[in-house]
C-alpha distance (Angstrom), angle and dihedral (degrees) to the residues before:
residue distance angle dihedral
M1 . . .
N2 3.80 . .
G3 3.78 127.1 .
D4 3.82 94.0 -99.4
D5 3.82 91.7 55.5
K6 3.82 91.3 49.5
S7 3.78 89.9 49.1
K8 3.81 91.7 50.8
I9 3.82 92.1 49.4
K10 3.80 90.5 49.5
K11 3.82 90.9 51.0
V12 3.83 91.4 49.5
R13 3.82 90.5 50.6
I14 3.80 91.7 49.6
L15 3.82 90.8 47.9
S16 3.81 91.9 48.9
L17 3.80 91.8 49.7
S18 3.81 91.0 48.3
L19 3.81 91.0 50.6
L20 3.80 92.0 49.9
L21 3.79 90.7 49.0
V22 3.81 90.0 52.3
I23 3.83 89.6 51.6
I24 3.81 90.6 50.1
I25 3.81 92.1 49.7
I26 3.83 90.6 49.0
V27 3.83 91.1 53.0
I28 3.81 91.7 46.8
S29 3.82 90.0 48.6
L30 3.81 89.4 51.7
A31 3.80 90.5 52.8
I32 3.81 91.8 47.3
T33 3.81 90.2 49.6
L34 3.79 91.9 51.1
I35 3.80 92.6 46.2
S36 3.80 89.8 48.3
G37 3.79 90.5 49.8
N38 3.80 95.6 -125.7
F39 3.82 93.1 148.2
T40 3.79 115.6 102.0
G41 3.77 118.5 -118.6
S42 3.78 140.6 147.2
S43 3.78 146.8 -100.0
Q44 3.77 144.4 -158.4
N45 3.83 121.1 -156.3
S46 3.81 113.2 -107.5
G47 3.80 92.9 -165.1
L48 3.82 92.8 123.4
F49 3.79 87.6 71.5
S50 3.81 97.4 37.9
R51 3.76 134.5 107.6
R52 3.79 119.6 -125.1
I53 3.80 105.7 -53.3
P54 3.81 114.5 -127.6
P55 3.81 120.6 -150.2
V56 3.81 127.3 -93.4
T57 3.82 124.4 -134.6
V58 3.80 121.5 -146.1
D59 3.82 131.6 -153.8
E60 3.80 132.9 167.8
F61 3.82 120.6 -119.6
N62 3.79 121.1 -152.6
F63 3.80 114.5 -139.8
D64 3.80 116.1 174.5
V65 3.81 108.8 -172.2
G66 3.79 103.9 122.3
R67 3.79 126.8 -110.5
N68 3.84 134.6 -24.8
R69 3.78 90.3 40.2
M70 3.78 121.7 -169.6
F71 3.80 128.0 -177.8
A72 3.80 141.0 -146.5
S73 3.80 135.4 170.6
I74 3.77 144.6 -149.4
P75 3.82 121.9 -170.8
S76 3.83 108.3 -59.9
H77 3.83 95.7 -2.7
A78 3.80 135.7 78.0
A79 3.81 126.2 -163.5
S80 3.78 136.0 -165.0
A81 3.80 131.5 -159.5
G82 3.79 122.2 -160.1
T83 3.76 142.6 154.6
L84 3.83 90.5 -72.3
G85 3.81 99.3 47.6
I86 3.80 139.6 -90.4
Q87 3.81 136.5 -44.8
V88 3.83 134.4 -174.9
L89 3.82 126.3 -156.9
D90 3.80 130.4 -172.6
M91 3.80 121.8 -134.1
N92 3.79 91.4 -87.0
G93 3.80 90.2 58.4
N94 3.81 94.3 -107.3
E95 3.80 117.7 144.1
T96 3.82 112.3 -117.2
L97 3.82 99.4 170.5
R98 3.79 139.6 14.3
D99 3.81 130.4 175.8
S100 3.80 119.8 178.9
F101 3.81 120.3 -149.3
R102 3.81 137.6 126.5
M103 3.80 126.7 -90.2
S104 3.80 130.4 165.0
Q105 3.81 100.8 -163.9
P106 3.82 105.8 19.1
V107 3.80 122.7 -165.1
I108 3.79 128.8 -178.0
T109 3.82 131.7 -173.5
A110 3.80 133.7 167.2
S111 3.78 142.4 -154.8
N112 3.80 127.9 -172.7
N113 3.83 103.5 -36.8
R114 3.81 102.0 -19.3
F115 3.78 137.2 80.2
I116 3.79 129.7 -155.8
S117 3.80 121.7 -159.8
Y118 3.79 126.2 -175.8
D119 3.79 142.7 164.3
I120 3.83 115.1 -113.7
G121 3.79 107.6 -136.6
G122 3.82 89.6 11.4
S123 3.79 134.2 75.4
S124 3.83 110.0 -117.6
V125 3.81 119.8 117.9
R126 3.82 128.7 178.1
V127 3.81 127.0 179.7
F128 3.80 114.4 -171.8
N129 3.78 146.7 149.6
S130 3.79 129.0 -143.3
S131 3.81 94.8 -67.5
R132 3.81 112.7 20.8
V133 3.79 144.7 30.3
I134 3.80 108.0 -113.7
S135 3.79 99.6 -175.7
S136 3.80 131.1 13.8
F137 3.81 125.1 174.5
E138 3.79 148.0 130.1
A139 3.81 113.0 -107.4
E140 3.81 122.7 -135.7
G141 3.79 112.5 -104.7
V142 3.81 119.9 -2.9
I143 3.79 122.3 -42.3
V144 3.79 119.1 -115.3
S145 3.83 98.4 175.5
A146 3.80 144.7 -31.4
S147 3.81 138.1 -159.8
V148 3.81 140.2 -172.4
N149 3.82 127.4 -149.0
N150 3.80 131.0 -144.4
N151 3.81 92.0 -90.4
G152 3.79 94.0 54.3
W153 3.83 95.4 -106.2
F154 3.79 112.0 134.2
C155 3.82 143.3 -165.5
V156 3.79 130.7 -145.5
V157 3.82 122.8 -162.2
S158 3.79 113.9 -158.5
Q159 3.80 138.3 170.7
T160 3.77 116.0 -132.6
G161 3.82 101.9 170.3
G162 3.80 131.3 -126.9
G163 3.79 115.6 82.9
N164 3.81 90.2 -32.8
K165 3.81 113.6 113.3
G166 3.76 94.1 -164.9
T167 3.79 138.3 -33.4
V168 3.80 119.2 -129.8
T169 3.80 116.3 -161.1
V170 3.81 123.7 -172.5
Y171 3.82 120.4 -153.2
N172 3.80 128.1 -168.1
N173 3.81 124.2 -127.1
N174 3.81 90.5 -85.4
G175 3.81 92.5 55.4
A176 3.82 96.9 -106.0
A177 3.84 116.6 140.4
V178 3.82 109.0 -117.1
F179 3.83 103.9 166.4
S180 3.79 138.3 17.9
V181 3.78 133.7 178.5
D182 3.82 132.8 -178.3
M183 3.79 114.4 -141.8
R184 3.80 114.2 -134.9
T185 3.80 99.1 177.9
G186 3.78 126.5 39.5
F187 3.78 119.0 17.4
A188 3.82 111.3 -96.6
L189 3.80 113.6 -118.1
S190 3.81 102.3 169.6
A191 3.80 142.9 -16.2
E192 3.81 135.5 -148.2
L193 3.80 129.8 -163.7
S194 3.82 120.3 -144.3
P195 3.83 120.1 -112.1
D196 3.83 90.9 -105.6
N197 3.85 91.4 51.9
K198 3.82 91.1 -123.4
N199 3.79 105.6 100.9
L200 3.79 131.9 52.9
A201 3.81 127.5 -158.4
V202 3.81 118.9 -164.0
L203 3.81 122.1 -165.4
N204 3.81 110.5 -144.2
L205 3.79 133.7 -170.4
T206 3.83 109.7 -138.5
D207 3.80 133.5 -173.1
D208 3.82 92.2 -97.8
G209 3.81 104.8 27.5
S210 3.79 140.9 -50.9
R211 3.79 134.2 -35.0
V212 3.80 136.1 -168.7
T213 3.80 114.1 -153.7
F214 3.81 117.6 -161.1
Y215 3.80 124.9 -152.8
V216 3.80 109.0 -166.7
G217 3.78 122.1 -161.1
I218 3.80 95.6 7.4
E219 3.80 91.7 -175.6
I220 3.82 89.4 70.2
N221 3.81 106.9 14.3
D222 3.82 131.8 54.7
E223 3.83 97.6 175.9
P224 3.83 121.7 96.3
K225 3.81 112.9 -100.2
H226 3.81 100.8 -170.6
I227 3.79 135.5 15.0
F228 3.80 122.8 -161.4
D229 3.81 115.5 -165.5
L230 3.79 127.3 -163.8
P231 3.83 104.0 -169.9
D232 3.80 115.7 -153.1
G233 3.81 89.6 3.3
L234 3.79 134.7 109.0
I235 3.81 115.8 -139.1
I236 3.80 106.0 -156.2
D237 3.79 101.3 -172.2
I238 3.80 144.6 -0.9
K239 3.81 130.0 -159.5
Y240 3.80 133.6 175.8
L241 3.79 115.7 -125.5
S242 3.81 122.9 -145.8
D243 3.83 91.8 -100.5
G244 3.83 91.4 60.3
D245 3.80 97.3 -105.5
L246 3.79 119.5 124.9
L247 3.79 119.2 -121.7
A248 3.81 113.0 -149.2
I249 3.77 133.3 -179.0
S250 3.79 128.4 -162.9
T251 3.79 130.9 179.8
D252 3.83 91.3 -83.3
L253 3.83 108.2 15.3
L254 3.79 142.1 53.8
F255 3.80 110.2 -156.1
I256 3.81 147.4 158.0
I257 3.80 126.7 -122.8
D258 3.81 109.5 -159.2
D259 3.81 128.5 -149.6
S260 3.82 90.9 -86.7
G261 3.81 92.1 58.1
T262 3.82 94.0 -107.3
G263 3.79 118.8 140.8
R264 3.82 123.2 -136.9
S265 3.80 124.4 -171.9
L266 3.82 116.6 -123.3
Y267 3.78 102.7 171.8
P268 3.81 125.2 -5.3
F269 3.80 118.8 -161.8
P270 3.84 105.9 178.4
D271 3.82 91.9 150.7
K272 3.82 94.1 48.9
R273 3.79 136.3 69.2
L274 3.78 118.9 -129.3
G275 3.80 111.9 -118.4
S276 3.80 100.1 173.1
Y277 3.79 142.0 -39.4
S278 3.79 140.1 -160.3
N279 3.78 135.8 -176.6
D280 3.76 148.5 170.1
D281 3.81 130.1 174.5
T282 3.81 92.7 -74.3
F283 3.80 100.0 58.8
I284 3.82 147.0 -31.1
A285 3.81 126.6 -117.7
L286 3.81 126.1 -158.5
H287 3.78 129.2 -172.0
L288 3.80 109.9 -156.7
Y289 3.81 130.0 -175.5
D290 3.78 126.9 -146.0
Y291 3.79 108.1 -125.8
G292 3.79 116.2 -107.5
I293 3.83 97.9 -1.0
G294 3.79 104.8 102.8
H295 3.80 112.9 -112.6
R296 3.79 95.1 -21.5
G297 3.80 116.8 131.7
R298 3.78 141.1 98.0
I299 3.80 146.1 -94.9
V300 3.80 114.9 -129.2
T301 3.81 126.9 -168.1
L302 3.79 121.3 -166.5
R303 3.79 144.8 162.4
S304 3.80 123.3 -108.6
D305 3.83 88.5 -100.9
G306 3.80 90.3 60.8
T307 3.82 97.2 -103.9
V308 3.79 108.6 146.0
F309 3.83 114.9 -127.6
G310 3.76 98.3 -175.3
E311 3.81 146.7 -20.1
L312 3.78 125.6 -149.6
P313 3.84 122.4 -171.0
T314 3.80 113.3 -134.7
D315 3.78 131.6 -161.6
R316 3.81 104.6 160.4
E317 3.78 133.7 62.5
I318 3.81 121.6 -60.9
I319 3.78 113.8 -174.1
S320 3.82 103.4 -179.4
M321 3.80 143.6 -20.1
S322 3.80 137.5 -161.8
V323 3.83 136.3 -169.0
R324 3.81 126.4 -140.9
N325 3.81 122.4 168.5
K326 3.82 105.1 -49.7
S327 3.80 97.0 -17.8
L328 3.78 131.8 93.1
I329 3.79 112.9 -161.7
V330 3.80 116.0 -161.1
L331 3.80 127.9 -166.5
K332 3.80 108.1 -149.9
N333 3.77 129.3 -179.6
D334 3.82 88.1 -101.1
G335 3.81 100.6 43.9
V336 3.80 147.1 -62.8
V337 3.82 121.5 -49.7
F338 3.82 128.9 -168.0
Y339 3.82 117.4 -148.8
N340 3.78 132.4 178.6
D341 3.81 120.6 -125.9
E342 3.82 90.7 -87.0
L343 3.82 89.9 55.0
E344 3.79 95.4 -109.1
E345 3.78 109.6 147.4
F346 3.82 115.3 -110.3
S347 3.78 99.7 179.9
S348 3.77 142.5 -37.1
A349 3.79 145.4 -152.5
K350 3.79 98.1 -148.3
N351 3.80 123.5 -175.5
N352 3.78 90.1 2.8
F353 3.79 112.2 160.0
S354 3.82 89.9 -149.6
A355 3.81 90.1 72.2
A356 3.80 95.6 47.4
G357 3.80 111.3 121.2
S358 3.82 94.6 16.3
T359 3.78 114.3 145.3
R360 3.80 99.7 -174.2
V361 3.78 141.1 27.9
L362 3.80 120.6 -153.4
A363 3.82 123.1 -165.5
V364 3.81 107.8 -135.1
R365 3.81 94.9 172.2
E366 3.77 129.7 -8.2
D367 3.82 88.3 -94.6
T368 3.83 98.1 36.7
A369 3.80 132.8 64.6
L370 3.79 137.1 177.7
A371 3.81 117.8 -142.4
T372 3.80 111.9 -162.6
N373 3.75 150.1 168.7
D374 3.80 131.2 173.0
S375 3.80 93.9 -74.7
F376 3.82 108.0 34.6
A377 3.81 145.0 22.8
V378 3.81 125.8 -155.5
I379 3.81 125.2 -168.8
F380 3.83 118.5 -143.3
T381 3.81 120.6 -164.8
R382 3.79 124.4 -176.3
E383 3.77 119.6 -148.0
E384 3.79 119.0 -120.6
E385 3.77 116.0 -100.5
R386 3.79 116.6 -104.3
């Protein structure tokens, strides 16, 4: 084989790797969009079944982090990540933290009292709380995704090239790397660490579908313990619940994978199209479209055992929704509405110009929500019932 042939083969390999990385980033972006609720949907007022509806107050928040802004929250604080860095505000709109650095495609998520922000396709990672940066570094390779658990431990999935199909690195709550594994089959899309910091679940994209690979007892074992395959299916997101089970959602099924690697259906929706979803340990909310009938569909709330709390038919536009404790906060085309877990309406800010143009709603507390787009952020607070 001459030098030209070797050069051509090398170029083909680089091109193939680049194409696969683009596919991975597209899938991750789809998951982020669904989590953020940026799919349009619909709603029907449930006021006939509501208690007296208290008023909602509205204030503007000023985040200054550049373009491509994304948002996340912990109780009593909201944070934004943009092309110029990160910023945290308290519920009075006062800045409690700022860190300036460059990102091209910023992402931010949160769990308990910590945030993690990273640059998809870049290398920057920041883990922080409401007042200080806990960990700051540049990852090896390019970042595909990252997550943080309730104890402040976090995972970073990166792509470093060669025969490696993704490296997953686990860090403790002080930012020290404690575990790393190179995936050899199935490109790694995301990773989640269990609440006890002992088990790791990695979501992989395979040639014929999706796979979740489980590493059990990572402090002593770096070999996969269980593998769950979903042939011909696309798993969009995975998330550990407080009981140690893994919640997973695909394009037509919400299900649980237990600690033995066995899947259990919670709520299938083969005749619906997923608009958005949100969850915490109290309940799960799904927004589902009917196929071919405009915006018509439904919102469903359910427990992690599959028990349905409530169902609400929808026939107008729903832009985004977010769960916090026992509240579901929905951004509609005519305002922000607070529901309880049974989909009874608490309160609303209907036809409020302050929400016009919002593309996402984020539950900060069960009585407080942040409606945002790339240029503004508005805080909505419902008054307590009397």
